[in-house]
N, C-alpha and C positions, 0 to 999 in steps of 0.2 A: 526505530529499528536499527540501533547502534550495534556495532560488532561487540561480541563478548570479549572481555579481557582474560577469560580463562585460557591458560596455556594449553597447547596441544597435548594430548595424552602421550606419555612415554611408552616404551615397549611393554613394560610391566602393566601399565594402566590399560593398554590395548588388550593384553592377554586377559586381564580380569574382565574387561568389557565384553570380550567374546562369550562370557558365561552369563551375561545380563539376560534377565527374564524378558519374555516377549514384549509385554506392554512398555517396560522401561527401555528396552532396545529401540522400540518404535519412537518413543519420545526423544531419545538421544539422536536418533538418525534425523528426525524431522527438525530438530533444533539446529543440528549441524548443517543440514541442507538449507535451512532458512537463512542462516548467516552467510553461507558460501554463495548461494544463488543470488541473493540480494546484492552482495558486495561485488561478486566477480562475474555473474551471469550464469544462466542456466546451461548454455551451450558449452561454455569454457570449463565448467566444473564437472569432473567425471565422478563415477561412484567410488572410485578408490579414495579420492580426496574426502568424500562424505564419510566413508566408514572409518577412515583414519581420525578425522575430527570427532566423530561420534564415540570412538573407542570401542567399536565392535568389529567383527569380521564380515567379510562379504557375504557369507552365507546367511548371517543374521539380517542383512538388508533384504536379501531376496525372500526370506521367510516373511518379512513384513510387507514388502512392496514387490509386485511381480516383475517390475521393470523400472528403469529410470523414469520413463514417462508417467508411471503411476506415482512415483515420488514427486515429480513436478506438479501433478494435480493436487496432491496432498499439501504441498507447499502453497499453492494458489488458494486452496480452501482456508488454510491458516491465515494467509495474508488478507483474504477477503473479510474474515472475521475480525481481524485487527483493524482493517481500515474502517469498517462500519462502526467499530467500537470508538474510534477517534471521532467519526462524524457525529455519532449520537451523543457522545459526551459534550461536544461543543454545543450542540443544539439544547441539551438539557440545562445549560447554564441560564437560559432565558425561557422557561416553560410558558407557553401561551403567548409568546411574542415572536412570531414567525420572522419578521424582518430582522429583528436583533439575532435570532438564531442563525439566519443566513450570514449576517455580518460576522458573528463570533467564529464561525467555521474558518473564515479567511484570516481572522486575527490569529487564531490557533495555528493554521497552516503555515503562516508566515514565520512563526516561532519554530515550528518543527522543521521547516525547510531551511533554517539557518544554522542547524547543528552541523558541525564540521564533517561528519561521516555520512550525512544524508545522501542517499543515492537516487532520489527521485521516487516516482511511483512504480512499485514492482510490476504493475499490470502494463504499464507503458513499456517498461523494460522488456518484459516477456514478449509483448506483441512485436517489438522490433526484431527480436531473435527468431521468431517463427514467421516466415513469410507466407506460408499457406493459410489463407483465411478459414479453411475448413478444419485446421488442426484443433484438437480438443482444447489445447492451452489458449489459442486465439479465441475460440468460442467462449471459454471462460471469462476472458477479458471483456469480451463484448457484453456478457451477461452482468459482469460487475458494473460496467459503465451504464448499462441500461437501468439497473437498479438505483444507481446514484442519480441519474437524470430524473427518474420517477420521484425520488425524494425531493429533488430541487423544485420540480414542478409542483408537488404537493405543498411545499412551504411557500412558494411564490404565490400560488392560488390563495392560500390562507392569509398572506400578507396583502391581499387585494391588489396585486400587480395588474396593470391594465392589459398586459399580454404575459401570462405566467410562463408559457412555454419559451417566448422570446427572452425573458429574464433568465430563465434556467439555462438556456443555451449560452447567453452572454457570460453568466457566471462560470459555466463549464470551461469556456474559452480561457477565462482568467486563471482558473484552477490548473488547466493543462499548461498554461504558460509558466506558472510557478514551477511545476515539475521539470519542464524543459530548461528554464533559466537556472534552476539549481545545479544543472550538469553543464551548461555552457558558460554562464557567467560566474557560477560557483554559489555554494550555500551562503545565505545571508546577504546576497547582492542587492543592488538598487531595485531592479525589477521585482524581486520578491518582497522587499520592504514597501514598494508602492502598491502591491496587489490589494491590501485591505482598503486603501483609500479608493481605488478604482471600483472595488466591489461596492463600497458605500455609495459611490456616485450612481452606479447602475441601479441599485436597490432604491435609492431615493427618487431617481427619475421615473422608475417603473411603478413606484407605489404612491403617486400623487404628490411627490415632494416630501413625503414623510421621511424624517431622518432615521437611519438604522442604528445610529450610535448616538 
């Protein structure tokens, strides 16, 4: 989720963008929101910054999204799709080998969390910004994490872990630790690089000593 290197639109570009057709305007707005929300935070970024980055006018934004909250939910939907894309691509590298599938995710996460502009988990970031647990954004984060946990339990069960839920919970702790360490110690730090080994030890211990790598 690195920031685009595309320069901000000039005044002329924004004027042209104001005439952008609905579907394209929606794509431009969501792309701009995705970059800005992930890098700077949902609360910090206003709609003016989004429309400027997207190269459209404010009316175009409100034709596509009834409010900033609706734009935030669209952003979360997009991030959810991307996140599970990462997850399933990792798992797909070892079809039919659940222990290795679990391990591969941590190997890939360690690489992804070592990129200079990595800003951690977008869902964790959003949950920190919205203190009300009943807010739709917080509820979305909860559903994302529930879905991930269900997938971890599914693979832990398939890997014949002695306690699949316990293994899934332990791996989730390591995963959340990577997200936090990337922002406190920095991308590519020692704790991030140690995560795959810790995951391998947890998987091996839970699955009767069978090595995951």
